[in-house]
SEZAMAR-435210 format. One record per residue: x, y, z of N, C-alpha, C in turn; residue in three letters. Coordinates in pm, whole numbers, plus 50000, padded with zeros to 5 digits. Layout:
BEGIN
XYZXYZXYZala...
END
This chain:
BEGIN
959901172812198958791173912107959161168011972met959451155511970959891148611848958681143411772ala958871141611645957831136011559958211121611527his957181113111522957461099011495956771094211369thr956311103311286955621099311164956621093311067thr956341081111022957261074410931956871076510785ser955621078810757955151080410619954951095310591asn955721101010498955621115310473954281119510411pro953491110110354952201113510295951131115810402lys951371111610524950371112710629950361126810685ile949191132810691949001146410743948301145010878his949061146110986948531143711121947391153211155glu947501165811117946441175411147945131171611080gly945211167610954944011163410881943431150710944arg944311141710985943841129511051943151132811183asn943731142011258943121146211384941721151611358leu941611160111257940301165911223939301154911186lys939731145011106938821134111067938321126311187arg939241122711276938831115111395937921123611484phe938241136311501937431145111585936021146111528arg935911148011396934601149111333933831135911340glu934521124611321933851111611330933271109411469met933951114711570933491113211707932481123911747leu932221133411656931231143811682931671154011785gly932961156611792933491166111890933861179011818ile933341190111866933611203211807934991208111849lys935551217111768936871222611797936901229711932gln935861237311964935871244612092935791235312212asp935141224012196935081214212305936471208112326val937151204712217938501199312228939431209612291leu939291222212251940111232912309939871234112459ala938621233312500938291234212643938961222812721phe938911210812663939511199212729941031200312738glu941651207012641943111208412642943591218712744leu942771228312780943171238012882942911252412841gly943191261312935942861275412917943601282212802glu944831278012773945581284612666945101280512527glu944151271312520943641266412391942301273012360trp942041275112230940741280012183940451273612048asn939291276611994938871270411868939841273711754gln940321286211750941221290211643942541282411651gln943021280111772944281272811787944101258211745arg942951252411773942671238611727942631238411575ile942011248511514941961249411369943371249811309ser944241257811370945621258411324946341245111343leu946061238411455946671225311482946271215211375leu945011215911333944511206511232945071209411093glu945691220811076946311224110947947771219710940gln948331215911056949741211911060949901197811003lys950951196210924951241182910870951761173710980glu952581179311069953131171611180952771178811309lys952321171111409951921176711538952931172011642ile953321181111732954241177411840953691165311915asp954571156011948954161143412012953401145712141ser953861155412223953181157912351951731162012330asp951521171312238950161176012210949321164812149ile949931157412057949221146311994948761136012097leu949611133112192949241123612298948071129012381glu948101142012414947021147912492945701147412416gln945751151212290944551151212206944001137012192val944901127512168944461113512154943791108612282ala944331112512397943731108412525942331114412540ala942161126912499940851133312508939851126512414ile940311123212293939441116512195939241101712226leu940031096712322939991082512362940311073312245lys941341077112170941861068612063943371067912077ile944011057712025945471057012032946101068011947pro947161074011998947881084211922948381078511789ala948711065611789949181059111666948121059411556glu946861059411595945791060011494945881073111418ala946151084111490946291097111424947581097611344ile948651092111402949961092511335949991084111208arg949291073011206949451063211098948271062211003asn947181069511027946031068410938946401073710801phe946231065310700946541069210562945261067810481asp944731079010438943461079110366943521070510240glu944631071210167944731063510043944681048410072gln945351044110179945301029910215943891025910258gln943191034810330941821031810372940901030510251ala941051039610155940231039010033940531026209956ile941821022709947942221010609877941620998309946asn941660998110077941100986910154939610985610128asn938910996810130937460996610106937170991909965ile937910997109867937640993309729937970978609702ser938920973109774939270958909756938240949709822cys937600954309927936680945810002935220947709966asn934900958509898933520961209859933480963509709phe932790954809639932620957009495931160954309461ser930480964309414929060962809388928340959809517gly927600948809519926910944709641927670933909715asn928850930109663929630919509727930370925309846ala930320918109956930980922610078931740910810136val932980913310179933720903010250933200902810393asn932300893510421931630893610550932090882210640asn933240876610615933830866110699932860854810728asn932130850410626931260838910642929910842010702gly929590854510728928300858010784927300859110670val926160852810685925140853010582924340865910593asn924370874110490923610886610488922350884210408ile921210887010468919940885210399919530898410337gln919160897810211918700909610142917180909910151his916630921210190915190922710206914620929310082ile913640922710023912970928109907912020939009953asn912140951309902911280962209949909790959709923pro909460952809815908050949809786907490940509893ile908250930209930907810921110036907610928510167asp908500937910197908400945610321907150954310319lys906840960310204905630968610192904380960010212ile904370948210152903230939110167903070935110314ile904180932010381904130928210522903570939710607gln904030951910582903540963510657902050965710630leu901620963710506900200965210472899360954910547his899820942610551899080932110623899020935110772glu900110940410830900100944210971899110955510997glu899020964910903898090976110917896650971010912lys896360961810822895010956110814894660948910943ile895600941110998895350934011123895100943911236ala895820955011239895610965111342894220971211329leu893780974611207892450980111187891370970311233tyr891570957511203890590947411245890500946711397glu891640947211465891620947111612890940959611668arg891210971011604890580983411649889060982911630met888590977411518887150976211495886500966811596leu887190955811627886670946411726886560953011863lys887590960611902887550967612031886450978112033glu886230984911920885160995011911883810988311929lys883600976911863882340969711875882100965212019asp883170960212086883040956112226882690967912315glu883320979312291883070991212370881640996212349met881180996012225879801000012195878810990912267met879110977912269878250968512339878180971612488gly879310974512549879330978012692878550990812719arg878741000812633878001013512651876501011212638leu876091002912542874651000112524874100993112648glu874870984012707874410977112829874310987012946arg875270996012956875211005913065874011015213048leu873771019712926872631028712903871331021212920ile871241008912874870031000912884869720997013029gly870740996213114870560992313254869981003213340gly869931015613296869391026813376867941027913367lys
END
């Protein structure tokens, strides 16, 4: 049951909790998947540990379908630094992909025009239906 964490700032339990929450998995579900000796309280205690036994970490990673190294090496400060370096204001490092910005006023105008066209089609269908009904009543 050796630990392989190289960076002392990394809290494996907290990382486990973050990944579990990002995947939308509850503690009791993870406990059920780990086996009968596990329960929600034990998962909570596991998530409070700075270092998690390698065997347990491997099992949890397999259940979450993520590499154990992701839990071992995730560093929140590095992630925040990466995000802050790549996103500033509205600028995004998008690897050459052209991002189109949609003007909300233009979108509202487009939706209004679509609504008017829908009303016009509905009125036309109503007029056609009224004409058919008048022919049916007049034919008797």
